[in-house]
C-alpha positions, 0 to 999 in steps of 0.5 A, spaced: 111 354 759 118 354 762 120 360 766 127 360 769 130 365 774 137 366 777 140 369 782 146 371 780 153 372 784 160 372 783 161 365 787 155 362 787 148 363 783 142 359 784 138 357 778 131 355 777 125 353 772 118 353 774 114 350 768 106 353 768 101 347 766 095 352 761 090 347 763 089 350 772 096 356 770 098 353 778 106 354 777 109 346 778 117 344 779 121 342 774 128 343 777 132 348 781 140 348 783 147 353 784 153 354 780 158 354 784 164 358 782 168 359 788 173 354 786 175 358 780 181 363 782 180 367 777 175 372 775 174 372 768 174 365 768 168 365 773 164 370 768 166 364 763 163 359 767 158 361 768 156 363 761 158 356 759 153 354 765 147 359 763 147 357 756 148 349 757 141 352 761 137 355 757 139 349 751 137 343 756 130 346 758 129 352 753 124 355 758 119 360 754 121 367 759 125 369 764 126 373 771 134 375 773 134 378 780 137 386 780 141 389 784 141 393 790 145 396 794 152 394 797 156 399 801 161 394 797 163 397 791 167 392 788 162 387 790 157 391 788 162 391 781 163 383 781 156 381 781 154 385 776 159 383 772 156 376 773 149 378 771 152 380 765 154 374 764 146 371 766 143 376 761 148 375 755 146 367 756 139 369 756 139 375 750 143 370 744 138 365 747 132 370 744 130 369 752 124 375 754 127 376 761 125 382 767 130 384 772 126 384 779 129 387 786 130 382 791 125 386 795 119 386 790 120 379 789 120 377 798 114 382 797 110 378 792 113 371 794 112 372 802 107 378 802 114 382 806 119 384 802 123 384 809 122 376 809 129 372 810 131 367 806 127 361 810 121 365 810 122 365 802 125 358 801 118 356 806 114 360 802 117 357 796 115 350 798 108 352 799 107 355 793 110 350 787 106 344 793 113 341 795 114 336 800 116 338 807 123 334 806 124 337 800 132 340 801 133 347 796 138 351 798 138 358 800 141 361 792 136 356 788 130 357 792 131 365 790 131 364 783 125 359 784 123 366 788 124 369 781 122 366 777 115 364 781 115 373 780 117 373 773 110 369 773 106 372 778 108 380 774 106 377 768 099 374 769 098 380 775 095 375 779 097 376 787 099 370 791 
């Protein structure tokens, strides 16, 4: 089973895919990365590009299920609206591919992966590497690490497993 995790953003969107082996049920790293949108000036064009990129990832890897980070409270309403639009582009790509997904709030993702809902990005990166048995010199940027944490949350939530 392949699980796609998405950390949506209007400048950078992280994605991560993990594989669950049927034998030992241990999550394994498949791939991760960042869809960079900062070079695109028109916001509508960013949304289209994000949709295309997520659709390509889905087509190439064919995940079975997915998870996406939920919105959190913003002080800046304009930022929240932009993030909502980016999230909607990702959700549309998932829906068009008939991939069932769940949304998870950032604090829950951090709590499930690190044990603390207020964990910083370094702690999330460290635990993602540890859970996926990645070497310490394996570099995963923050948005991609967050996406892998979201995929792990989907796995743990689906199987009611605690770390």
